[in-house]
C-alpha positions in Angstrom: 29.9 109.6 -22.8 27.7 106.8 -24.3 28.6 103.3 -23.0 29.9 101.4 -26.0 28.2 98.3 -24.8 25.0 100.0 -25.9 26.1 99.1 -29.5 25.3 95.4 -28.7 22.7 94.4 -31.3 19.1 94.6 -30.1 17.1 91.4 -29.4 14.6 91.9 -32.2 17.5 92.5 -34.7 19.1 89.2 -33.6 15.9 87.3 -33.7 15.4 88.3 -37.3 18.7 86.7 -38.4 18.0 83.8 -40.9 20.1 81.4 -38.9 17.5 81.6 -36.1 14.5 80.8 -38.3 14.7 77.1 -37.8 15.4 77.2 -34.0 12.4 79.6 -33.6 10.2 77.1 -35.4 11.5 74.1 -33.5 12.0 75.5 -30.0 9.7 78.5 -29.8 10.3 82.2 -29.3 10.7 82.1 -25.6 13.6 79.6 -25.7 15.4 81.3 -28.5 14.9 84.8 -26.9 16.4 83.5 -23.6 19.5 82.2 -25.6 19.9 85.6 -27.2 19.7 87.3 -23.9 22.4 85.0 -22.5 24.6 85.8 -25.5 24.1 89.5 -25.1 25.0 89.3 -21.4 28.2 87.3 -22.2 29.2 90.0 -24.7 28.3 92.8 -22.2 30.8 91.2 -19.8 33.5 90.8 -22.4 36.6 93.0 -22.0 37.3 93.1 -25.8 35.3 96.1 -27.4 35.5 94.3 -30.7 32.8 91.9 -29.3 30.3 94.5 -28.4 28.9 95.5 -31.8 29.4 92.3 -33.7 25.9 90.9 -34.6 27.3 87.7 -36.1 28.9 86.9 -32.7 25.6 87.4 -30.9 24.0 84.9 -33.2 26.8 82.4 -32.9 26.7 82.6 -29.1 22.9 82.4 -29.0 23.0 79.2 -31.1 25.6 77.8 -28.7 23.2 78.4 -25.8 20.2 76.7 -27.5 19.2 73.1 -26.5 20.7 70.7 -29.0 19.4 67.3 -30.1 21.3 65.0 -32.4 22.9 67.0 -35.2 22.7 65.6 -38.7 26.1 64.9 -40.2 27.5 63.8 -43.5 29.3 60.5 -43.1 32.5 60.6 -45.2 34.4 58.2 -43.0 34.1 55.2 -45.3 32.4 53.2 -42.5 28.9 52.4 -43.8 27.3 51.5 -40.5 29.1 53.8 -38.1 28.1 53.2 -34.5 29.2 56.6 -33.3 27.2 58.3 -36.1 23.9 56.5 -35.3 24.5 53.3 -37.4 22.0 53.0 -40.2 20.5 56.1 -41.7 16.8 55.6 -42.4 15.4 55.4 -45.9 13.1 58.1 -47.2 10.2 55.6 -46.8 11.1 55.0 -43.2 11.4 58.7 -42.4 8.0 59.4 -44.0 6.5 56.5 -42.0 8.0 57.9 -38.7 6.4 61.3 -39.4 3.0 59.7 -40.1 3.2 57.7 -37.0 4.1 60.6 -34.7 0.4 61.4 -34.0 -2.4 59.0 -33.1 -2.1 55.7 -34.9 -3.7 52.3 -35.0 -0.6 50.7 -33.4 -2.9 48.6 -31.0 -6.3 49.2 -32.6 -8.3 47.4 -35.3 -10.1 50.0 -37.4 -12.5 47.4 -38.9 -13.8 46.0 -35.6 -13.1 49.0 -33.4 -11.4 46.8 -30.9 -7.9 46.4 -29.6 -5.5 44.1 -31.6 -1.9 42.9 -31.1 0.7 45.8 -30.9 2.5 46.5 -34.1 0.9 43.6 -36.0 1.4 45.2 -39.3 5.2 45.5 -38.8 5.3 41.9 -37.5 3.5 40.7 -40.5 6.0 42.4 -42.8 8.8 40.7 -40.8 7.2 37.3 -41.2 6.9 37.8 -44.9 10.5 38.9 -45.2 11.6 35.6 -43.4 9.0 33.0 -44.2 11.3 30.3 -42.6 10.4 31.7 -39.2 7.4 30.2 -37.4 6.8 33.5 -35.7 8.6 36.8 -34.9 8.9 39.3 -32.2 10.6 42.7 -31.9 12.4 44.3 -28.9 14.4 47.4 -28.5 17.8 46.1 -29.5 19.7 42.8 -30.1 21.1 42.8 -26.6 17.5 42.9 -25.4 16.6 39.9 -27.6 19.4 37.9 -26.0 18.4 39.0 -22.6 14.8 37.8 -23.2 16.0 34.4 -24.4 18.1 34.0 -21.3 15.3 35.1 -19.0 12.8 32.7 -20.5 14.9 29.7 -21.4 17.8 29.7 -19.0 17.1 31.6 -15.8 18.7 29.4 -13.1 20.0 27.1 -15.8 23.0 26.8 -18.1 23.8 28.3 -21.5 26.4 26.4 -23.5 28.6 28.6 -25.5 32.0 28.4 -27.2 34.9 30.2 -25.5 35.7 31.8 -28.9 32.3 33.5 -28.9 32.4 35.3 -25.5 32.5 38.6 -27.2 32.7 42.2 -26.2 30.9 44.4 -28.7 31.9 47.9 -27.7 32.0 50.4 -24.9 32.9 47.7 -22.5 29.7 45.8 -23.1 30.2 42.0 -22.8 27.7 39.4 -23.8 28.7 37.0 -20.9 27.9 39.8 -18.4 24.5 40.4 -20.0 23.6 36.7 -19.9 24.8 36.1 -16.4 22.8 39.1 -15.1 19.6 37.0 -15.8 20.6 34.3 -13.4 21.8 32.0 -16.1 25.2 30.2 -15.8 27.5 30.0 -18.8 29.0 26.6 -19.6 32.0 27.4 -21.8 33.2 24.8 -24.2 36.1 24.4 -26.7 39.0 26.8 -27.0 39.3 30.3 -28.3 40.1 29.1 -31.8 38.7 25.6 -32.1 35.4 24.2 -30.9 33.8 21.0 -32.1 30.2 19.6 -32.1 31.4 17.0 -29.6 32.4 19.8 -27.2 28.8 21.0 -27.3 27.3 17.5 -27.0 29.4 16.6 -24.0 28.3 19.8 -22.2 24.5 19.4 -22.7 22.7 18.0 -19.7 19.7 18.3 -17.5 20.6 21.8 -16.5 21.0 23.1 -20.1 18.6 25.9 -21.1 19.9 26.3 -24.6 23.0 26.3 -26.8 24.1 29.8 -28.0 26.1 30.6 -31.1 27.3 34.2 -31.4 28.6 35.6 -34.6 31.9 37.4 -33.9 30.7 40.5 -35.7 33.5 43.0 -34.9 36.6 40.8 -35.2 37.9 37.7 -37.0 39.9 34.7 -35.7 42.0 33.3 -38.5 44.5 30.5 -39.0 44.1 27.2 -37.1 40.4 27.5 -36.4 37.2 25.4 -36.5 33.6 25.6 -35.4 30.7 23.2 -36.0 28.1 23.9 -38.6 24.7 24.9 -37.1 23.1 21.7 -38.4 25.5 19.7 -36.2 24.0 21.3 -33.0 20.2 20.9 -33.7 19.7 17.3 -32.4 21.2 17.7 -28.9 17.8 17.9 -27.2 17.9 21.6 -26.3 17.1 24.8 -28.4 19.8 26.3 -30.5 19.8 30.1 -30.3 21.9 31.9 -33.0 22.8 35.6 -32.6 23.7 36.6 -36.2 24.2 40.2 -35.1 24.2 42.4 -38.1 20.6 42.0 -39.3 21.0 40.3 -42.6 17.7 38.5 -43.2 18.6 36.6 -46.3 21.9 35.9 -48.1 23.7 38.9 -49.7 25.8 38.3 -52.9 28.4 40.9 -51.8 28.7 39.4 -48.3 28.8 35.7 -48.8 30.4 35.0 -45.4 28.0 37.1 -43.3 25.4 34.9 -41.5 21.7 35.5 -42.3 18.5 34.7 -40.5 16.9 32.5 -43.2 20.0 30.3 -43.6 20.3 29.8 -39.8 16.6 28.8 -39.5 16.9 26.4 -42.4 19.9 24.9 -40.7 17.7 24.1 -37.7 18.1 27.1 -35.3 15.2 27.3 -32.9 15.6 31.1 -32.5 17.6 33.7 -34.3 18.4 37.1 -32.9 19.5 40.1 -35.0 19.8 43.9 -35.1 17.5 45.9 -37.3 19.8 49.0 -37.4 22.8 47.5 -39.1 22.7 45.7 -42.5 18.9 45.6 -42.5 19.2 49.4 -42.6 16.3 50.1 -40.3 15.7 51.7 -36.8 17.3 50.4 -33.6 15.5 47.2 -32.7 16.2 43.6 -31.9 14.6 40.9 -34.0 13.6 37.5 -32.7 12.7 34.9 -35.3 12.0 31.2 -35.1 9.9 28.5 -33.4 6.4 29.7 -32.9 6.0 28.1 -29.5 9.3 29.6 -28.2 8.5 33.1 -29.6 5.1 33.0 -27.9 6.9 32.2 -24.6 9.2 35.1 -25.1 6.4 37.5 -26.0 4.4 36.6 -22.9 7.3 36.9 -20.4 6.7 39.9 -18.0 10.1 41.5 -19.1 8.8 41.7 -22.7 6.8 44.7 -21.7 10.0 46.5 -20.6 11.8 45.6 -23.7 9.1 46.5 -26.3 9.6 49.1 -29.0 7.5 52.3 -29.6 5.2 53.1 -32.5 7.9 55.1 -34.3 10.3 52.2 -34.4 7.5 49.8 -35.6 6.6 52.3 -38.4 10.2 52.7 -39.5 10.8 48.9 -39.3 7.8 48.1 -41.4 8.7 50.7 -44.1 12.2 49.3 -44.2 11.0 45.7 -44.7 8.5 46.8 -47.4 11.1 48.8 -49.3 14.6 47.5 -48.8 16.2 50.3 -50.9 17.9 51.7 -47.9 21.0 54.0 -47.7 22.9 51.1 -46.3 22.0 48.8 -49.2 22.9 51.6 -51.7 26.2 52.2 -50.0 27.2 48.5 -50.0 26.2 48.2 -53.6 28.0 51.4 -54.8 30.6 50.7 -57.5 34.1 51.9 -57.2 34.3 53.4 -60.7 31.2 55.5 -60.0 32.7 56.6 -56.6 35.9 57.5 -58.4 34.1 59.6 -61.0 32.3 61.5 -58.3 35.5 62.2 -56.4 37.3 63.4 -59.5 34.4 65.8 -60.4 34.3 67.2 -56.8 38.1 67.6 -56.8 37.9 69.5 -60.1 35.3 71.9 -58.7 37.4 72.5 -55.5 40.7 73.0 -57.4 39.0 75.6 -59.6 38.2 77.5 -56.4 41.8 77.3 -55.1 41.4 74.3 -52.8 44.2 71.7 -52.5 42.0 68.8 -53.4 42.6 65.6 -55.3 40.7 62.3 -55.9 42.4 59.3 -54.3 41.7 55.6 -53.9 40.2 54.6 -50.6 39.0 51.5 -48.7 35.7 51.4 -46.9 34.2 48.9 -44.5 30.7 47.8 -43.2 31.4 48.7 -39.6 28.8 48.6 -36.8 29.4 45.0 -36.0 28.9 43.6 -39.5 31.1 41.8 -41.9 34.4 42.0 -40.0 37.4 41.9 -42.3 35.4 42.7 -45.4 36.8 45.7 -47.3 35.4 47.5 -50.4 37.5 49.6 -52.8 36.3 53.1 -52.7 37.2 56.7 -53.6 37.8 59.8 -51.6 38.5 63.5 -51.9 41.8 64.3 -50.2 42.3 67.6 -48.5 44.8 69.2 -46.2 44.7 68.0 -42.6 43.2 71.2 -41.2 39.9 70.5 -43.0 39.1 67.6 -40.7 38.3 69.7 -37.7 36.9 72.6 -39.7 34.4 70.4 -41.5 33.3 68.7 -38.2 32.4 72.1 -36.8 30.7 73.4 -40.0 27.0 74.2 -39.9 26.6 71.1 -42.1 29.0 68.9 -40.1 31.1 66.5 -42.3 33.0 63.7 -40.6 35.9 62.3 -42.6 39.0 60.5 -41.5 42.7 61.5 -41.2 45.1 59.3 -43.0 48.7 60.0 -44.0 48.4 63.6 -42.8 45.5 64.3 -45.1 41.7 64.6 -44.5 40.0 62.0 -46.6 36.3 62.3 -47.5 35.3 58.8 -48.5 32.2 58.9 -50.7 30.8 55.3 -50.2 28.3 56.4 -47.5 27.6 59.8 -48.9 24.5 59.9 -51.2 25.4 61.5 -54.5 22.4 63.8 -54.4 22.5 66.1 -52.5 25.6 64.8 -50.8 28.2 65.8 -53.3 26.9 69.4 -53.6 26.7 69.6 -49.8 30.3 68.4 -49.4 31.7 70.9 -51.9 29.8 73.8 -50.3 31.0 72.7 -46.8 34.7 72.6 -48.0 34.4 76.0 -49.6 32.9 77.5 -46.4 35.9 76.1 -44.5 38.5 77.4 -47.0 
């Protein structure tokens, strides 16, 4: 009698499946073939005969055995800069720039002279143009690195004066005080959690002071009986004022009037401003340092600057973002609620026509990612039964929404209309 396990689909049959075309292209035939062999062996050992002749199951198991990098998802959470989803999605211009920079580039080479030139000078020049109030600029691998470099250069073995209300934890247990003290600096805390005055800072400044640090509380708000000095009140105390604005807003934004920006901080007298590039700026992960040319030169020349530098792909993406600010983050922030509502209504009509319990509902979206805490935007969502939340996350085009009131909401603010709406509808129908 023929062993029924001989009905397990042949390797060449499985490799011809359309779902393996992209893995074959990305990972190579040997890797994919090994995953198929592992899938076949798992089926061979299964007790259920229904497994043995199912070609679809072999493909699914093979895909599960393949090495996986980051999986692209549709962000329907209503959080524009979602830390767990990679923060800012890059613009088309930045994506193109990254691809072009993937090979040999002139990142440290002057094509005219044939000699070496400063690393990433083109991207730094774009940043200088974007913030002309800065005497000079430097780029490191994230905002925490920018603060670390400031502490190493300006306050190692010295004191950093900071308000108690700005000793923040920014996520995953990461605390700015721990970062700063790891450099050998000592924190001199002033004021109280809710109220700190210019006099508090002035009284704390002394011979041991490296700099005054102001940190924007980018993921929470303290309201009620509060006060904090203006930056201009802290610029004549004889030590540098370093301002961590956090979210990467380079100039004032009309829709975010309370969010600090680099240009305004520099005009107020800040010696250095640090910021993230992968939040409201909408670029790649990077830390921006802007300000006094002499201080920036000291930061750039410190030995640790080498360990904190960014690669050529980040520089390429950053330059493209600065040259063309039409980023997905900017578009999501500027999206109008009536337009989002119209999209939600149209998508709901399409789904209802296919028998799906879908309806357009009002929603509320936020910036997220350590930007504009407390700021909410009216939005619109497609409301589905609760079961769709998990099914959509596990779809071949993963969709991440949120569960609210026992329903799965797909908020459209961070979903590009094209091709996002079509992709959402198709994903929902596959999960129906």
